[in-house]
N, C-alpha and C positions, 0 to 999 in steps of 0.2 A: 503493498500501500505505498504510495508514494506522496502522502499528505502527514499533515501535522498534525500531533496529538497535544494540548497544553492542559494541562491540572492544576486548578490552586484550589490550596488547601489550606487557606485562612492563613493561621492556626487563629485559634478564638478570638473573642473582640478583638480584632482586626477590621471592624467595617465589610466583613461579607456579607452582611444582612442586606446592606446597603445595595454592595458589590450586584447580589443575586436578585433583588426585585430590579434591578434596573434593565440587567440583562433580561432575565425574564416576561420583561416589559416591550423588550426593543428585539427581538427573536429574528421580524420581518426586517430589521435593520441591520443585525448583525450578519445574518444569510446576504445583504446585496454586497457587503465587501467581505464575502468566503469563510465564513465564521457560524459554524453550526453550534448552537446552543440546546441543549434539549428542554422542552420547557418542564416545570414541574410546580407543584402546589405552595401559594404564599397564605399565611395567614393575615387576619385583618388589621394587625400591627405592621405589615410588608417583611415577617420574618419566616425564612424556611430551614431547612436540611441542605438545600441545592440540590444537588445531582446525585446524591449518594445510593438514592434507591435503584436509579438507572444503572448501574453496575456493582451493587451488594445487596446481601441479604440478613435475614437475623438468625444468629445459632439456636441452641436450645437455652441459651442462658438469658436473649434479648439481644446480644453484642452485634454489631455489625461485621459481616467478614465479606473478601473480593468472593462475587458469584462469576467465575468463567464464562458459564453459559451466557449472564445478562451482558457480559462486558463485549464479548465475542457477537452479540446478534447488533449493539450498538455499533460495533466498529462498522459490520458489515450493510448496516443503514448509513452510515457518515461515508463509507466508500462506494456507493450507489448515488450517494447525493452530490451537486455541484459544488459544495463548499470545499475548500481547500484546507480549512482550519476546523480541528472539532474542540470546544473550549469546556470543559465538565468543573461546575466549582461546589465544594462543601469542606466544613472544619475536618467533617467525619473521616477525611481523606488524609488527615495528618496520620494517625494512629495507622493508617495501612499503607503508608508509602512503599514499603518493603516488599508487600506483596502486589501494589501497584507496578512500580519499577520493575519485579520479575516478568511483569507480561508484558509492558509497556516499556521499554530501557529506553526508546529512541524517545518519548515523550519529555515537553518540559514542563520542569515543575515550578511554580510560582508560589510564593508566601510571603507574607508582609508580616515585620520585626518590627513591636513597637517598644518604647520607652517600660520596661519591669515594671516599676511604681503603678504607673499608669494603667497597665495591663491588670496586676494583683488589685486592685482597688475595683477596675470596674468588672473583673472577674466576681468580685465578692458583690458587689452592686449585681449584677444577673441573679446569683444564686437568691440573695436576698428577694429579688422582683419575681422570681418564676420557681424558685425549686424549694419555697418555705424554709429557708435558712433562718436560724434566730440569734446563731450566738455572735459576740463582736467578733470583729475583725483578727484574725490571727492567722498569718502568713509569715513564713520567711521572705520576707523582703529582699532581703542581699541576693537570692538566689536570682540566676537566669536559665529558665528551664528550658525554652523554645530553643535559643543556640544551643545549650549542651543535649537536648534532642536530637537537635540539626545536625549536630557533628557526628553523633553517632551514626544516625542514617545514611551522613556520606561516608564512614568507616565501611558500613554494611554494602552499601551500594556501590560499587565503585563504578566510576564515569557516569554517575547521574548528573542530568542538565538542571542545576539548581539555581535558580534564579530567584534571589533574596531583594527584597525592596521596603525601604524606609518607611515606617506608617507614623504618619502624625502632621497637626497643621502646619504647611510650609516646605512639607518633604515629598508632596506628590507631585509629579509630572501633570502640569496640565490645572493643577489647583483642586482636583479631586482622585479617589482610588480609581475610580471608573475611568478618567483618560488617562490615570497612571498605567493600569492594565492594559487600556489599548495601546498606549506609547510600546509597552512588550510585545504586542500582539501584530503592529503595523506599522512598515517601514515610514508611513505617512500619518502621522497621528489626525493632522490636518483637516485628513476626510469626516473628522468626528468632533468637529468643533461645533458644529450644529447639534448633534445628537448628544451632547454631554452638557451642551449649556445649562440643562435642567436637570443634572445629576447631583445636585450638591443637597437633596433632600435627606435629612437626618430619619436614621433606621433605627428602632431599638433604641435609643437615648436612655442615659442612665437619669435615674432618681436624681434632685438636690439632696442636701442631706437631712433635711427635717422631713421630708418626703419618704427616704429610704429610711432615718431610724423608725417612724409612725410602722412602716411596712414590716420590717425586722421584728419590731416587740409584737405586733398582733401574729408574725408568723408564729409564734409560741400555740398557740390556738389552733383547736383543727379548725380549718379555716379552706382546705383543700379544694372540697367543689366550688366553693364561691372565688379562688386563686387570680383564675382569667380574666374574671370579671374586674374583681378589686385592678388588677394590674393595668387593663385596658384604661380604666378611668384616672387613676395613678397618674400613667404615661401622657395625659394632657394637663396635667396641672403645670402652671409656669413655674420654669425655674429659679430658685431666690439664692443666692453666697452659695453658687455651687463651687467655685475657686478655694475650696478648703481639704484637709485631710484628713485622716483618720489613723494616720503613721505620723509618730511626734518628728520633729523639725530636725532634730538632731540623727535620728535614725534614718529620716529620707536623705541626708548628707552623707553618712557613711556605706548607706545601700546603692547609693548613686557612684558613688567609686568605685563601688567593689563591680558597678555593671559597667561602668568605662572600661577598667583594664581588662573585664571579662569580654567585653566585645573587643579591642585593641588584638587580645591574642586571636580571637578568631578570625577577625577582618585579614591580620596576617598569615595565620597559617592557613587559612581558606580559601585565600585570596577575591577576598568576597569586597572588592572596592565599592560597589555599588550602594552598601552600607555605611560611607564614609561620613553620609549627610546625617544618619540617626545619631554617629558617637558625636558629630560636633555639636548637636542639640543637647545629645547628655553633658557634654564639658558646660555649655553655658545652661542647664536647667536650673528653672527657678524654682527655691523652697516654699512648698503652699503652706500656709498658715494650718497650724494643727488643731484640730476639735475632737475631745473627746466623745465616747457615745453616750454623755448622758444629757441627752436634750431635755429641754424644761418643758415645763406645761405650757408654755406661751406658744413655743412651737409645734407642737404633739398638736395641741386644740386647733392649731391655724388648719394643719392637714385634716384634722377630724369635721372643722365646720365645712372647709371646701367641699370632703366627700359629703356630708349633708344634704349641701346646694345643689350637689350635680346627681345623685342618687340617693332618695332619703330610703327609698324601700330596700337597696343594698346596704345602706351603713344599719338599718333596723336589724337586718339580717345577723350582721357582726355583731350587733350590740347584744342580741340573745344569746351568739354565743360565747362572748367575753361573761357574761351575767352569768350562765350556765358554770364557769370555771374561774371564780373567784378565787377559787383556793390554789390555783397558781402562783406559784413563783416567777416573778419578773428582775433582769438586773435593773431595771430603770422604773422604778414606781409610778413615776410621774404620770406613765401612761394610761393609772386607772380614772387619772382627774378626767380623759376623753370619754368615760364609760359612767357617770354616776349610777349610784344605787338608786332605783324607781321602784316605790311600792305602789304598784299596778293594783287597781280593784278588780275584782273577780266578776265578770258581765253574768256567768252562769251561777245563779242563786239555788240551785236545787243539788249543790252537793256542797260537803264540807270541804274547806281549804287547807288542807296539811300545810303545816310550817317544812319549810326544806332545809336537811340537814345536810350541816357543811361542818367538812372534819377540819381542824384547826393543824395546824403545824404541831408535830411533839412537843412537847411541853417538860422536858427532861432536861436535867442537868445537860451541860456542853462536856463533850469530852476534854478530861484531863490532861495539861500540856503536859505533864510529867511523863503521863504514860504514851505520849505521841512519840517522845523523845527516847524511852525507853524502848519503845517500839523500833524507832530508826535504829540503836545500837544493834539489838538482837538481832534484827532482820539485814543489817549491815547495809542498810538505806544512803544512796548516795550523801552527800553532806547538802548538794542543791536540790535535794525535793524536799518543799518545803511542808508543811502540816497541812495544808487546804488541800495539795494534792494527795496527800497521804490519807486522808480523811476519806475524800473521794473514789479514791479507789478500792479503800473498803467497805464504801457505800456499794459500789458497784458489784465488789464480792459480795456482800448480803443481799443486794438484791436477786441477782440470778442463783441464790442458794435459798431464796423463801423465806429470809427473815426482812420482810418490808419494813416494819415499824421500825427497825433500829437502822435498815438503810437509810428510812428518813432522817432521824435523828444523825447520822454521818453526815450525810448530804447537807440538810440544812446547815450543819455547824461549820461545813468547809465554806460554804455561801455565807456566813457569818463573817469570818476570817477574810475571806477574798468574794467580793458579791459579783466578780465574772470570771468565777474557777471554771475553765471551759466544759470539764468532765462530768462537775457537780451540776451545770446548767443543764447539759445535754440528758441528766438523768433524773433530775428534782421531780418533774412534772409526771413524768410516767410512773413514778413512784408514789407520787401527791395520790394519783387517780388512782392507783391499787389501795392503799391505805382508805382512800374516801370508799373505793367500793367494799371493799371487805367491812366496815362499819355499817353501810346502810342493809348489807345483806344479812348482819346478825342481829338487825332492829326486829 
């Protein structure tokens, strides 16, 4: 087949949604310039999985794997077309690069590299928006995982035509990721000036600080069936004060220094001069103002008020869920102000209104500090493992062995010592629900 195949593999949080939405809406325009882009589904927010389903299937565990039959069918279809270039795009191609390269060794593989600090925070924002994530930000911000992963791919796939592009404002040829990609595909990008004039529309934008914190705290509750509707509404909320970071300023500086060094080595060893503009941008990076994840009542109430105005029925559904789970632990109690308790009269007079039983936190004495020190010594626990983590780990052990009340005591004590202890936060409400369920069953 004397034609070209181009695989755009993302990676995640590098504008793939905007690129795919544009390509999917302009398949005829692309075809006029000799590019075949298979159409795919796009949701109401313009987000999709791209072309992954055109060449992949799901295994027994639900993971996507390359489907050679699908791939060969697509290649045959492309071969019989008038197009000279087959363009496929999906973030899901990233973990499949080795398998795809084995079948398409002559293809060009295009990916975008983004400022790692921005990438970490954008990924966190995405998990809060649509994946029910409720824990405070916690990530190894000094790492550069995309570059490290691509270095391993290059080691495993000898001769791979890997074309890496810098991602970021001011780094795209033509001013947008669409124009930038087309500049790689075409020898004369000027042909696409008219087509790319309107390609700057933002798809899958991040929430601002207050909106994200409201949604994060809301994710503590079982709102999975409402999450898509909540997200679609919050996505429309105007951004306010978005130039802040949940990473402390000194940590930003230290992490960025590590990123610069890692990228310098990668560019030198892998001859990736195309990433020099990103390296320069990292060297001139501006530190964002730090804002802890303890949004006040004012910020959270503004989001709640906006939600009420936009969709009162949806907010009332949310309020009912929150009201049914007032025994939950939240790492920011200010959230409760958005949902004040209300004594609603029962309009159905013909039955007796029963009082709701709510189980309070276990009111036992906190774990003795000396006993923790003794445990550390006897179990030879490392000195840098602090009491809150020990208590949380013991609470996890107690929970999985059926000692639910003791698990709540341990986890509650861990959170009293560190209100943002990650393991305790992950488990506490599951344990409290079990304790409450046991209490209700015994009544």
